[in-house]
N, C-alpha and C positions, 0 to 999 in steps of 0.2 A: 504493500500500500504506500509506503514512503517513497519507493521508487516511482510509482505512478504519479504521486503528488508532485515530485520534483520535476517530472517531465511535462507537467501541465500547469506550470506556475502562472501563466497568463497568456492572453491572446497575443498573436503575432502582430507586429507593426508592419509587416510586409505589405506592399500594395495589393489591392484587390484585383487579382489578375489571373488570367488563364494563358498558358503557354501556347502560342500559335505561330506558325511560320508565315511566309509571304502569301500563301493561298489559304490561310485560316486553318491549316493543318498543324500538327505538332512540330515544334522547332527541332530539327534533327542535328544533334551535336555529335553523333557517332563518328562522323568523319573528321572531327576535330579532336586531336589527342596530342599530349606532350606540349613542350614549349613552342611558341610561335615567334617568328621574327617581328620586328617593328614594321608595320605596313608602309608601303610607299606613300609619300605625301598626297599624290593623286592630283588631278586637275579637272576643272569643269569640262565635261563633254558637251554640255548644253546648259542653258539657264533660261527656263521658260517663265520666270517670274517678271512681272512688270515693275521694275525698279524706277524710282523717280527721286530727284533731289528733295531733301527734307531738312536742310540745315536749320531753317527758322523753327520748324516744328520741334526738332530735338533741343534747340536752345531754350525754347519755352518749357519743355519737359524737364530739362536739367536745371533751369532757373539759375540761382546763384552758384550752383555747383558745376556749372559748365566748365570743362577743362580748357586751359589755355592752349593755343596752337591753331593750326590751320586745317584741322581735320575736316574732311568732306563726308557728309552722311547721305546715304540713300535709303529709302524705305520702300517696302512692298507689303502687300496683303496676300497671304496664301490661303486658299480655301482648303478646308479639311472636313472630315466626317465627324459629326458630334458623337455618334455611337453610344447613346445612353444604354445601360444594361437592359432596360425593359423594351427597347426598340433598337436592337443591334443593327448597325449599318445605316441608320436613319438620321436625318437632320444634318445641318451644316454649321460650321463655325469658321470665323476668319481669324487667322493667326498673323499678328503684326510682326514684321521683321525690320531690322536696321542693319546696314552693312557699312563698314569703314575699313580702309586698307586697300592695297593695290595688288595683293598676291593672286596667283592663279589657282589657289586651292581655298577651300572654305574651312574655317574653324568656328563651330557653332557654340554659342554661349547660353547656358541655361542656369537659372538662379532659383533662390527660395521663393515659394509662392507668396509668403508674407513679407518679402524684402523688396529690394529695388527690382523693377521689371528688367528682363534680360536686355532689352534695347538700351535702357539707361545705363545699366552696368557695363555693357560692352563699349559704350561711348566713353565711359570713364577709364576702363581698362586700356583702351587704345592710346590714352595719353600717358600711361605708365609702363607699358610693355616695351621691350627692346624693338628698335626699328626693324631689325631683320625679320621679326615675326610678322609685322604688318606688310612687309614687302614679299614675304613668302605666302602668307595667308591673307584672305579677306575675312575679317572678324564679322560674324553674323550673330547679332543679338536676337534672341527669340523671347517675345512676351508669351510665355507658356499659357495655354488655354485658361481663361478665367482671370488673367492678370493684365495689368497695364492696358494697352489698347487692343488686346485680343479678347474682345467682348468681356472686358473686365467685370468682375462680380461686385455688385453694390446693392445687395438685397437686404442687409440688416438696417433697420430704421436708425437714423442718427441718434435718437434718444436712447434706443436700446443698446447701440454700440457704446455710447457714453456710459451707460449703467454697467456694462460688462467690464469696461476699462477702469472706471472710477471706483469700483467696489474695493473696500479696504480688506485685504487678505487676512489681516489680523483679527477681523471681527469674529466673535464667537458664533454668531448666527449667519447662515448663508441662504436663507429663504429668498431674499431679494435677488441674489445671484442666480438661483435655480429658476426663478420666474423669468428673469431677463434672458437666460439661455433658451428657455422654452419659447419666448417671443421671437428670438432670432431664428430659431429653427422653423417656427410656424410661418414667418414672413418669407423666408428663403424657399421653403417648400411651395408656398403659394405663388411666389414670383417666378421661380424657375420650373415649376411643375415637374414633368418627367425628365428634365435636363439636369436636375440637381446632382445626381451621382455620375454624370459624365465628366466631371472635373476631378481628375486624379492623375497620378504619375503613370499608370498603365497606358491611358489614352494619350497622355503627353508624349510618351515614348513613340507611339504610332505616328503622331504629328511629326516627330523628328525624321522618321523614315520617309514620310511623304516629302519632307523638305529635301532629304538626300536625293530622292528621285527627281524632284523639280530642278535640282542643281546639276543633275547628271553625274553624280559622284558614285563610284563603285562602293566606297566605304565612307562612313561618317567620322570626320575628325571633330572631337567635341571637348568642351571645357565645362564641367559641372561645378557649380559653386554651392556649398551647403546642401540644402534639400534638393537642389538641382542635380546633385550627384545621384540621388535616388532614381531620377528619370533616366540618367545615363546608364546606370547599372541595370535598370529594367530593360533598357534598349539592348544592352549587351546580351542579356538572357533571352530576349525575344528574337534578336537578329544576330546571332554569334558570328556569322560569316561576313558581317558588314561593319565590324568594329574597325575604326581607323585609329589614328593617334589620339589618345584619350588622357585627359588630366582631370583629376577630382581634387578640388580644393576644399577640404572639409567634407565629411560624408556622415550621414546618420548611422547610428549603430544598428546593424541588422539582427543583433542577438537579444534585444530588449523589447518588451512590450511598452505601451505608452506610459505606464506608471514608471518603469525603469528609465525611459527616455527623459521624462520631465524631472525625475529626481537627479539624474546625471546633469541636466541643465542647471538645476538649482545649485548643485555643488560647484559646477564650473563657473556659474555667475559669481558665487562668493569668491572663488579664487581669482577671477578676472578683476573683481572689484579691489581685491588686495593688491593686485598688480597696478591698477589705476591709482590706488592710494600711494604706493611707493613712487610711482612716476610723479604724482602730485607733489610729494615732498622734495623730490630731486629738482623739479622745476620751481619750487618755491611758490606754489599756487596759493590762492587766497583761502583755501580750506585748511584750517588749523589741524583738524583731525577728521579726515573724510568720513570714516564710518560713524563717528559720534555726531558729526554735522548732519549727515543724512538722517540719522535717527531723530535728531532734534527737529529737522524739517518735517518728518512724518508726524511727530507729536504736535507741532504747530498746526498741521493740516487737519488733524483730528479735531481740533478746536474750531478752526475756521478755514474752510476751503477757499482757494483763490478762483474767482469766477473767470471763465473764458468764453469766447464767442460760441464755440461748438462743444467744448468739453471743459469741465472744471479740473483744477489741480487738486487732487485728493491723495491720500497715501497710495492708493492703487495706481492712479495715472502717473504719479511721480515715479514710483518704482518701475512702471512700464517704460517711461521715458529714460530712466537711468539704464535699465538693461539694454534698451535700444541703442543708447549712446555708447555703451561699453563695446558694442560690436564693431565700431569704427574707430580704430586706434588713432587715426589722424584727427578725430574730433574730440579727443579727451580734454584738451585745454578748454574748448568751448563748453564741454559738459561740466567741468569744475566751475567755470564762471557762471553757468546756468544755475547750478545748485546754490552758489553764494547769493545770486540775485533773488532766487526763490525764497530764501530765508529772510530777505528784506522785503518780501511782498511782491516782487516783480517776477512773474512766471514766464515771461516772453521767451527766454532761452529754452526752457523745458517744453513749452508749447511748440516751438519751432521743430523740436525733435519729434513730438507727437503728431504734428499735422499730417505728414504723409501716411501715417498709420491709420488715423481715425477719420480724416476729413476727405470728402469727395472734391478734390481739387480739379480745376478745369481740364488739365491735361492728363491727370492720373487719378484713377479711382482709389478709394481707401484700401490700403494693403491688408487691413484687418480681415475683411470679408473673404478675400481669396485665401489667406492663410488659414482661416477658420474652416471653410468648406473643403478645400483640398486636403488639409490636415486630417479632418474627420473622415473623409473618403479614403484616406490612405491607411487607416487603422480600424480594426474591428473592436478595439477596446472601448467599453462603456462601463464606467465605475459608478456604483450606487452612491447617492449623496452622503449617506451615513459613513461609508468608508472614506469618502473624500474629506469629510470633516475630521475623521481620525488621522488621516494622512497629513492634513494641514497642521494639526497640533504636533505630530511627530516631526515633520520637516521643519516646522518653526523652531523646534529645539535643536535640530541638527544644523540648519542653515538659517541663521537668525534673520538675515535681511531678505533673502529671496525664496526661502523654502515654502512658506505659505502661498506666496504669489503663484508659484508653479503648481502647487498642489491644487489650488482652486481652479486652475485652468482645465483640470480633468472634468469639470462640470460642463464645460462649453460644448463638448461633443455629445453629451448624454441624450439630448432630445432628438438628435439627427438619426435617421435610419442607418443602422450598422450595415456596412457593405458585406456582400457574400464573399467569404474567404475562399479563394481557389488556389490550386497548386502552382507554384513557380519553381521550376527545376533550377538547381544551382548551376553556375557556369563551370563547365568542366575544363575548358581550355580557352585561352584568349591571348592576343598579343600583349606585350608588356603595357601596363597601365600605370602612370605615375600618380601617386596619391600624396597630397600635402596635408599635414596636420599642424595645428597651432596649439601650443602648450596651454594657453588660457583662452579658450574659445567658448563663449557662453551659449552658442547656438548648436554647434556640432563639436562637442568635447573631444579632446585628443584621443581618449581611450576608445570612444565609439568609432572614430575614424580608423584607428588601428585595427579594430575588429572588422571593419568593412574591408580593409586592405587584405587581411588574412583570408577573406573569402574570395578574393579575386586571384585566380591563378596567374603567376608571373608578375604580380604587382611589385612596384618599387616605392617604398614609403620614405618620405622625407619629412622629418619632424622639425618644425621651426619653433624655437624656444621663445617666441614672442607672444603677443596678446592681441585679441580682437577676432573678428570672424573672417578668416581667410588670410593666406600668406602671400598669394601672388600679387606682385606689384609693391609689396611692403618689405618683404625679405629679399635682399639682393641675391643671397645664396640660393634660395628656392627659385627665384625668377630666372636666374642663370641656368639652373638645372633644367627647368622647363623649356627654356630656349634651346638648349643643347639637344633635348629629346625631340622637340617639335621640328627642328630644322635639320639637325645632324644625325638623328636616330640614335643618339647616345643615351642609353638607359642608365640612370643614376644607381648607385649601389643601394640596395634595400637597407633601410635603417640609417641612412644619412641624417646627420643632425646639423641644423643651421643655427648659428648664434642669434640671440635676440637683437 
């Protein structure tokens, strides 16, 4: 009995998928065995997408974060099959793409559903990657289905979204949060109808193969960032003979259920905040003691919230802003300044971090909705409220700042229909895949990325001893290794360590 219990500790977080080949039959990996060489870079044989200049559009979407330089952006809209589970092969969806670079091959960029859309991230990456990459490849950012301009999801009412984010995770009662989660689910089910469960990593992987076909590429060269890595690994399992040169920068842990995933993120957020505090002291920032100052801010907000136009600053929204700010190492000085200002009653800095997450901005839908729906569709885990309440108390003790915040997020998926879990065969053989981990990553913790790499045959893991969500473009060591792999087919030594 104990053995049976250990083997069924919790539902899997693997995408809700069924293994199919190019003709909807089983993917045949029997012909793939043993180590494979690095695939050739490949070139476009055709490109049947209608690209057009979109510099102004991209500048509007990037706003104040538009990179310097003379990059030229072109955009296109790719039709794809919506393919909801109840109506397989039915419906259509438009996938928005952006390309930058002059190379004769494509390198496709896929990101977190709740983070920056792929088009936006690719534009920023283009300004940080070595020039040789952009002269060898054309970087193609993909707003994965349901994100950004790809029919972006915005079905949660603004007031409900605010209630979910503003909820104080330290509150002993959670009835209001349970009600808000139910309202979010109800409105999204009504708004999306039969399309709700069509937004997941399984179908996003099929979109990538459609893109590969539109580009006339024999293999897909891809860069997966964070949860975008789940789409890429799903692609590799569905289409093993079409894997090109592949880089995963932070990957979700395939060995944990959603409870384990969120606890690992809570732990990683604490460690990342400690790294932020050390950096703060080295820089001589205005926070005398970062951890104590944040706790003091939360105490202030429990007495009187700071009103905002779309959302108020409360303990819950402040912690959400801080965890979001921790993901971007380059914005740590701005984060520390924002915390100091908030203690003085000026929440503009923290609102600036929250805005893309919770607000329906003109050029970008709120990231919260896509993260919620795709995240819930990618896991069958549904945890009863009583257990969530117990986990919140437990994690609050283990991870004093971020434990309860992550535990309460388990309630967000409860009212959504659980997806039907179907079998996904492990990848038996693949070309070398370069996997980057970051020592203090609050979204895809290093331990989980290491577990993901262990499940990819022939993978080469590079561990950056830095902080934030993602190493590419931030670690010179990791970026150079990726450059050598993408251009010269030089596979780094597995277990390479890059200094902070």
